[in-house]
N, C-alpha and C positions, 0 to 999 in steps of 0.2 A: 505492499500502500503507500502512497506518497504522500511525502510530509504534510502536502496542502490539506489532505484527508483528516490527519490525525486529529487536530483540535477540534473539528467539527463533529468527529465521532463521539468523543471524549466525552465534549458538552452535553450531546444526547443522550450520552449513557449515565451521566451524571443526573439529569434532570428525569431518568426514568426511575432512578434509583433512591434518588432521594425524598425526603419527607412529604408526602404530599400534603400536608396540612396549609401550607402557603397557598396552593390553589383552589382549597375552599373558599366558597364567599364569606369576607366578612361584613357584609351589607346587614344582619341583624344585629351585630355588635355593635355596629355604627348608628344604627336607627333607635337602640337603647339608648344610648349616650343624649343625642341629639333628642328625642323625645321628652327624657327624663328633664333637661334644660330646657327644651319651650312649654313642657307643663309645670316648670317650676318646683320639681321634685328637689332639685339642688341648683344652688347656681353656677356652677361651673365644674366640669369633671375631667380628670386625667386617667388614663388606663390602661393598662399593659399585659402581656400574657404570656408566657415563657413556657417550652418544653426544655425536652434534655439538651437537644441540639443548639438551643438559643432564644431571645426574644422572635416572638412570630407575628404580633401585633401591637401595634400601640396606637392610641389617639386621644384627641383632645376636644375638649365642645366647653365653651365659656372661660377657660383658661388656657396658655400656652402649653406646649407641652412641657416644657421645662420651667414652668413655675414651680418655687418653693413652698413646701405647706408646713404648718406645723403640725407635727404627726403625734404630739401629745403620747399617749399613752403605746405608740407602736415602738418608742425609744423603750420599753421595758424588755422586748427580745432580743436586741442588742447587748443591752445591761447583762441579759442572763448569757448569753455568747461568751461576754468577757471574762463571767464568772465561770464559766466550765473551762475557759481557756488556761484561769489562774487552776483551776481542780487539775487539769491535765499534766500543768508542772510540776505538781504536789505541793502547790503552797496554799492548795485550799481542798477541806475534806468536806463533803456535802452533809453527813451525820454529825459532825462537829457541832458545838455551841456556837454560835456566829458570835457571841461575846469572845471568844478565843481571839478574834479578828476586828471586833471593834467594842471594845470593853464597855462603851456605855450601853449597851444593851443587856449586859448582865444586872440592868438595876430596873430595867422596864417590870413594868406591875400590869396587873388583869383589873379592868374595871366590871365590878360585880356588883350589881344592883346599886349601881351609885356610888359603891366604897370603891378604895384600890386595896390590894392586896400581891401577895406575890404570887409568879404563875406555879404551877404543881410541876411543871420541867420547863427546861431552858430552852429558847428558840435554837434550831440549827438552821444551816444555810439551805438544808432542801425545804426545810419549809416557807422560809422565803422566799423561795425559786417558785413555789406552788400554793404560794396564798393561803397556806394554813397554818400559818403564824400565830393568828391571832390579830393582827395590825387590823383595821380597815380606813376606809374613807369617812370624811364627815359628813361629807354630802350624800351619802348613802347610808347611814349609820344613826338615828333617831337619839340613841343613848349617849352616844359620842359626840354628836351634835350638840346637846344641849349641856354635857360635862364641859365642851370648848366654850358655848356662851355663857357658861357662869365663870370662865376664866381659869376653869381646870388646868388646860392645856392648851399651846398656841393654835390659830387655825392656818390648815392649809394655804387659804387666802390670804393670809399677810406677807406672802412672799418669804425668800429666803431657806433656810432649815429649821430654823423652830417647830414647826412641827412635828419634827421627827422625837418631840418627848410627849408625842399623846400615847395614851396606853394600850394594850391589849385589850381585845374586848371578849376575847374568851382562850382559853387553855390553850398553848399551840398543839398541834395537831389533833384537834378535836373537831373543827367544822372547815369549812372553807369559805371565805371573804375576802373578793375582792379591796385592796388598799395599797399601804405605803411601804409593803415590804420591799417594792423591789429600788425605792429611795435610798433603803439601808443596804441595797446590797450595793449599790452605787458606791457611798460609803465605805463599803468595803473592798473593792476594788481600786479605790483610791489609797487605801491605807496598806494592802498588801503590794499593792505595784511603786506605792511611792511616786505616784503621778497623778494630776489632777483628771477626772475624768473626760475632759475634752480632750487631752494629752495621749490618753492611753485610747480611746476609741478612734483617734487619728492614727496612730501608728500602728496598731494592731487589727481595727476592722478597716478604716476607711481607706487609708492608703493602700493595702492590700488589695482590696477588690476595687479601685475605682472611684471611688464614693466621691466625689470632690464638690458635689450641693450638700452635705450632709453637716450640720452645723447646731453647737448650742447657741451660740450667739451670730446670726447671719451677716457675713462680712457688708460692711459700706456699699460695696461698688455690685452687691447682687440683693442689695435691699428691692428694688424696683421689680424684680423677679417673684417679689413672698405675694402669695395668693390673696386676694383682698376676702375677708369674714364676712359673713353675713348672719342675720337670726332671725328663725321664724318665728314672726307673731301670730296673736292670737286668731287673727282673720285668716291666716294658712298665707302672707303674704311673706317674701322673704325682703328684709332689709339691710343694706350695706352697714357694716360697723365698723367704726375709726378706730383701726390700728394702735392701739395702744405700746409707743415704743419698747423695747425690750430690757426687763431690768435686769444690769452686768454688776449682781450683786457677790460674786463670786462663787456660788451655788450651783452646780452644775445636775439636775436633776434627773437621775437616771430611771425614774418613773416617769416621765414625760417632759423632759426638758429640749429635744430634739428638733430640727424642722430638716426638712427632706424632699428630694424629689421623688414623682414615680418611677423614672429610670436608675436612681440611686439605689430607692430602694429594693427595685426587683433584683439587683447585682446582688443585696445580703440576702434574699430569698432564694435566687438561683445556686448560689453557693450552700445553702442548707439544703436543697433538692437534689444536690449533687453528693451531699455525705461531706459537707466542710469543705469545698473546695471549688475556686471558679478561676478556668484558666489553670494556669501554673502554679499560684498562689492558695496555700492550705490555713484558712482561721482554725478548723476544728479537725478532730478524727471522725471520721464516720461512725465510730461505736460511741462517742461523747453525743453526736448528733441523733443518733437512734436512740438513746436516751433521753433526749428532750423530747421526743416525740412517742413515747412510751407513757401509759396512765401511771403517774406518780400520786395518787390521791386514794388510790385505793376503793375503798366502798363510798367515799364523798361524793357528792355529785355537785358542780357548778351550776348557780342558780341564776336567773334572771336579775339584773340591775332594779334594785329600789332607788329614788332619786327624792330629797328633801326639797333640790332646785330644779324645778322643769325647766326652767328657762336655759339650765347648762344640761342635765341628762332629760331623757324621757324615763318615766317611771314605770317598770315593770316589764322594760324590753330585754332582749333577748338578742344574741348575734345569732344568724342566720348561720345554717350549717350542722345543725344537730348538736352541737357543743356542750357536752356534759361531763368532760373529764379533763384533767389538766397534766401536763407534763412538765418540762422544766422552763419556764417561761412561754408557755403556748399552751391554749385550750385545745381540746381534740375531741373528735367524735368517735365513742366507741361503737355505734355503729354506720354502716354507709348511710350517707345523707346527699340524697340527689346522686349526682355523677361522682360525687368525692370519695374517694377510698376511703376506708377504714384508718383513725388517727391521723387524719390533715391536719397540720398544723396552722393556728389561726389565731390573730388578735386585732383589733381596730386602734383607735386612736379617737378622742372625744370629741373632734371636729370633725368627724366621721371621712377618716382616711380609715381604708381595711386593705387585708391581704389574706392571703390562704398559699399553704405549700401542699400540695398533695403527692406524695411521695410514692403512692401505692402506683399512681396513673403517669406519674412524672410532667405534672404539669403545675404552673403555679401564676397566680395572679395578682395584682396590685389595683386599688381602686381608689381614688383620693378625691376630694371634695373639701371644703371650707366651708363651715356652720355649723350653728347651733341651733336648737341642744342636740347631743350625741343620741343616735341612735332615733333620730326625727324620722317620720313614717315614709317621708321621702328617699332618703338615702338609702334607708333600710329596703325599701321595694327596689329600689336600682338596684342593689346588691345582690337580690334574690334574683331579679330578672337577667342581671349580667353573669351571675352564677351560672344559672340555668342555661341562657344560649352560650355561653363558653363551653360546657360538657356537650351540648347538642354538636356545635361547631366542629368539636373533637371525635364526634361519633362516639361519645362514653356518657350518655346521658341515661335517665331512668329506664332498665330493661323492663 
């Protein structure tokens, strides 16, 4: 065969053997985003889907693709990865009392019927990772909010890190409740590594994965790319909100302080889907990632969120995906949910940013908006529609 025929034949062969997913129509995915913005389910959205070979689809409506979002609690999985890196290095043990690394945790008490008492056991690192430590969020826990209002402990809403003085709401290991546990783990990472959380993330997660748009403090030059926030009003309208300047008080919240783009967070999700590696860079071993995606709370069950501040979070809402268990830093579904395989790793941020990592089907997705309250009916409906459409597109829908 002459050389002039080799290249065309090779290209045809690659086209025939390559992933067929790129040839499938993405019209339904794009329609879902467009309709959601037109119907004011969300003010705007950026979404992306990846399989083992890489990102296969991304789109934006109402925001630019490179918009930088406040991702709030989607910071927690990043902090959890940092903790597991220290576990791999032998510097942290999962079932060691967390006070071994952060002595202040040795003084924490349980708020029991309005009175403080010592916990029946010490809080462990594993319990912090799984939200079984006893820590809660004041805006989701009435007794804690009342305690804070009476001056018993500083409020999370006041800024800074004083809220870490809040008490436990139950004995460690006896229940599951969402709360400030991962902020304590952020402090642990800083103490053990000798770096602040911004430095640690940059050197050990962001730079290896090429996450150039992820920050605790968004640089001045990138401020114009920050996604504008909106608030759902009682009449159903979405009203743009004036963004307050970020407080640079020296505290980096491992539980909710990051800003990022859909493209950057997708790099993080892809690395975990591939067992801790993206390209030639490895941030965790496959064994650690597998452990993070396994139920770590035994017979306990995660529950829908309660909210005492409906303008901030929707009361009684639950994340889509059949999430009922918790691994190390991620919510999991113990049963197949729609197209999602068992133990798909997922979580969200209170400003309606979402992701899931389905290791069984080797597909992950990121969907980001920027509005309050968290898990509002609009973005939750969008996420449900998007979830179904992704698996239909991939041919892995409900059988």
